[in-house]
Backbone bond lengths (Angstrom), bond angles and torsions (degrees), N, CA, C in turn:
res aa  C-N    CA-C-N  psi(-1)  N-CA   C-N-CA  omega(-1)  CA-C   N-CA-C  phi
1 E - - - 1.444 - - 1.610 106.09 -
2 S 1.299 118.26 139.61 1.377 124.82 176.09 1.503 111.54 -117.52
3 L 1.295 114.82 141.01 1.534 122.42 178.87 1.473 107.60 -115.23
4 V 1.300 116.25 139.93 1.527 124.61 179.35 1.506 106.15 -120.30
5 E 1.317 114.08 126.35 1.516 116.37 172.09 1.509 106.19 -111.14
6 T 1.352 116.01 127.97 1.486 123.05 178.17 1.451 109.87 -117.53
7 V 1.359 119.00 126.40 1.361 126.50 177.53 1.485 112.12 -123.53
8 C 1.372 120.43 130.60 1.369 122.82 -176.76 1.564 105.41 -130.28
9 E 1.320 113.06 110.96 1.516 117.02 -178.35 1.527 115.24 -96.43
10 A 1.272 119.40 -1.04 1.462 120.62 179.04 1.531 111.88 -97.03
11 P 1.356 113.22 130.48 1.465 115.44 -177.66 1.594 112.28 -65.74
12 D 1.312 115.64 142.34 1.521 119.82 -179.73 1.529 111.64 74.64
13 F 1.332 119.66 13.16 1.384 122.42 174.31 1.578 105.68 -123.35
14 Y 1.338 119.30 144.87 1.382 125.78 -176.25 1.539 107.22 -136.44
15 A 1.328 118.15 136.89 1.449 124.47 -176.23 1.517 112.16 -130.08
16 L 1.349 113.07 146.68 1.491 117.60 177.93 1.598 101.26 -142.00
17 G 1.426 111.34 131.23 1.436 117.04 177.68 1.519 107.33 -111.99
18 A 1.418 112.62 155.90 1.518 120.80 178.67 1.449 107.44 -150.84
19 T 1.389 112.15 154.56 1.429 119.05 178.37 1.518 106.20 -133.75
20 G 1.304 118.84 139.81 1.453 125.32 173.33 1.473 111.78 -125.40
21 K 1.348 115.87 -169.99 1.474 119.60 -175.51 1.520 108.68 -68.38
22 D 1.360 118.78 -41.31 1.497 122.55 -170.57 1.595 112.18 -115.36
23 F 1.314 119.05 2.11 1.433 117.35 -179.16 1.602 110.18 -159.46
24 K 1.333 112.96 171.75 1.455 120.61 177.39 1.488 102.07 -131.48
25 A 1.344 117.42 155.57 1.440 117.96 -176.16 1.628 108.57 -151.15
26 V 1.267 111.74 153.11 1.526 119.97 177.27 1.527 104.43 -134.87
27 M 1.399 117.40 130.39 1.439 120.32 173.79 1.585 106.46 -115.96
28 I 1.247 118.91 132.18 1.479 129.46 -176.88 1.503 110.99 -124.03
29 S 1.285 115.79 124.64 1.490 119.84 171.41 1.537 112.07 -109.62
30 S 1.318 116.32 150.08 1.438 123.69 -177.10 1.539 109.49 -121.48
31 Y 1.323 115.19 129.88 1.483 114.39 174.71 1.532 109.95 -124.52
32 R 1.405 115.29 20.86 1.412 125.28 -178.75 1.559 107.42 -73.22
33 G 1.302 115.41 149.51 1.397 120.46 179.28 1.572 117.42 -74.67
34 N 1.342 110.00 -20.05 1.519 116.89 -178.15 1.520 113.25 -115.54
35 E 1.293 121.41 153.88 1.365 126.48 169.81 1.526 107.42 -65.97
36 E 1.379 118.33 131.64 1.455 121.56 -169.98 1.489 110.18 -144.30
37 H 1.364 118.16 143.66 1.487 125.79 162.99 1.456 109.13 -82.66
38 F 1.259 116.68 144.38 1.495 121.28 176.03 1.578 106.92 -155.09
39 G 1.298 114.44 156.07 1.397 121.72 -177.05 1.581 110.08 -99.59
40 V 1.352 116.41 141.23 1.420 122.77 170.95 1.560 109.62 -119.67
41 H 1.282 114.86 119.64 1.520 119.92 -173.71 1.594 103.96 -109.79
42 M 1.360 110.40 115.61 1.503 114.62 -178.80 1.510 106.92 -114.75
43 M 1.415 115.23 137.06 1.436 123.37 -177.59 1.521 111.88 -128.11
44 N 1.327 113.57 164.76 1.523 118.54 -179.16 1.424 115.27 59.04
45 L 1.359 115.61 46.46 1.473 118.88 -175.80 1.565 109.90 -94.34
46 G 1.363 117.23 -7.57 1.408 122.98 -178.85 1.502 110.39 94.06
47 E 1.279 115.30 161.78 1.467 120.29 -177.93 1.429 112.84 -79.27
48 G 1.306 115.63 165.96 1.540 121.75 177.19 1.497 115.13 100.45
49 R 1.310 115.32 -173.91 1.449 124.81 -178.53 1.437 108.72 -81.33
50 K 1.363 117.95 139.82 1.510 123.26 -176.39 1.560 108.85 -131.47
51 K 1.287 114.81 151.47 1.472 128.60 173.90 1.441 109.87 -115.80
52 A 1.360 121.16 123.20 1.452 122.92 178.79 1.520 107.11 -114.53
53 E 1.292 117.44 122.77 1.474 124.60 171.72 1.477 111.89 -101.00
54 I 1.311 119.65 120.35 1.390 122.09 178.18 1.489 116.13 -106.27
55 Y 1.322 118.34 118.68 1.438 124.87 -173.07 1.579 106.07 -109.24
56 I 1.349 117.32 146.60 1.439 119.43 179.59 1.580 105.78 -130.04
57 T 1.374 113.69 138.74 1.487 121.08 170.65 1.469 103.03 -125.51
58 D 1.377 114.52 127.08 1.522 123.75 171.12 1.476 109.40 -157.95
59 K 1.262 122.42 -167.00 1.473 123.70 -179.19 1.511 113.53 -58.52
60 D 1.304 122.10 -22.44 1.396 123.93 179.75 1.518 117.07 -109.20
61 N 1.297 119.18 -10.32 1.402 126.12 179.74 1.561 115.57 -134.01
62 N 1.388 117.43 144.19 1.320 121.22 -177.78 1.538 108.56 -124.98
63 M 1.269 116.16 90.94 1.484 124.02 -173.40 1.586 110.47 53.26
64 T 1.333 116.60 48.48 1.367 120.83 -176.51 1.529 108.70 -89.08
65 L 1.349 117.64 132.19 1.453 125.71 177.58 1.582 105.72 -60.28
66 D 1.336 116.23 115.52 1.471 120.50 -177.19 1.491 109.49 -92.90
67 R 1.388 117.93 -36.41 1.487 119.71 176.65 1.478 107.85 -175.29
68 V 1.299 118.28 161.67 1.483 130.13 179.29 1.539 106.85 -119.88
69 E 1.273 118.84 131.46 1.464 122.24 177.53 1.541 109.41 -130.22
70 Y 1.310 115.49 150.15 1.456 120.92 174.14 1.519 111.89 -121.28
71 F 1.350 114.79 141.33 1.492 119.47 179.20 1.477 106.96 -149.55
72 I 1.416 116.03 166.68 1.426 124.11 176.64 1.530 107.38 -120.36
73 G 1.350 113.40 134.43 1.517 118.73 171.51 1.570 108.46 125.29
74 D 1.359 104.85 -176.32 1.367 122.38 -173.04 1.516 115.24 -89.55
75 E 1.333 116.58 -9.73 1.435 122.45 -169.82 1.548 109.85 -145.77
76 V 1.331 119.51 145.15 1.439 120.85 178.89 1.579 105.52 -153.48
77 C 1.326 112.80 151.63 1.489 121.03 168.97 1.560 107.23 -118.48
78 Q 1.309 117.13 128.33 1.412 127.86 178.35 1.596 106.72 -107.79
79 T 1.307 116.06 137.42 1.494 116.21 170.19 1.547 105.74 -108.03
80 L 1.309 115.02 126.09 1.485 122.88 -179.94 1.533 110.08 -117.41
81 K 1.318 115.27 152.20 1.457 123.07 175.50 1.517 107.05 -118.35
82 L 1.347 118.20 114.29 1.445 121.18 -177.80 1.495 112.39 -119.86
83 K 1.312 118.81 137.74 1.477 125.03 170.80 1.473 109.48 -76.92
84 K 1.310 113.77 173.62 1.574 124.84 174.58 1.497 104.16 -61.82
85 Y 1.346 112.00 136.71 1.505 119.80 177.03 1.543 110.52 58.78
86 A 1.183 119.26 45.10 1.536 124.74 178.95 1.453 112.12 -114.86
87 L 1.289 113.71 161.10 1.465 122.67 -176.51 1.513 110.76 -131.20
88 A 1.333 122.45 132.45 1.465 122.11 176.74 1.555 103.99 -119.70
89 Y 1.288 113.85 140.62 1.507 117.54 174.03 1.539 102.97 -130.86
90 I 1.290 111.94 129.18 1.411 125.93 -178.74 1.526 107.51 -112.16
91 K 1.341 121.13 120.09 1.468 123.59 179.00 1.556 106.91 -119.67
92 I 1.332 112.67 128.37 1.439 117.14 -172.65 1.575 110.10 -120.71
93 Y 1.357 115.54 127.12 1.433 121.86 -175.76 1.513 107.31 -118.59
94 N 1.333 117.90 155.26 1.506 120.62 165.02 1.543 105.54 -85.19
95 V 1.312 115.26 139.87 1.423 122.44 177.89 1.586 110.39 -129.36
């Protein structure tokens, strides 16, 4: 059994974390009036090399792959830019 704790400290942003057999994921929604950059700090990802796929849904994108990043370690901080009424989905795999 895996437990996921999700904490969102920014007003008008909401986050949901999930873990599966082969990946971990975070979904973040924005209800802010302005386009903003914000940080997403993820911990307890497990050791080893990781691949993070970042998808964006907003008025111009429908789960569009925004970028792919690679990192090593149990913890990472991602910087995202979201428009008003936008959704970000970060999916993390071991590679």
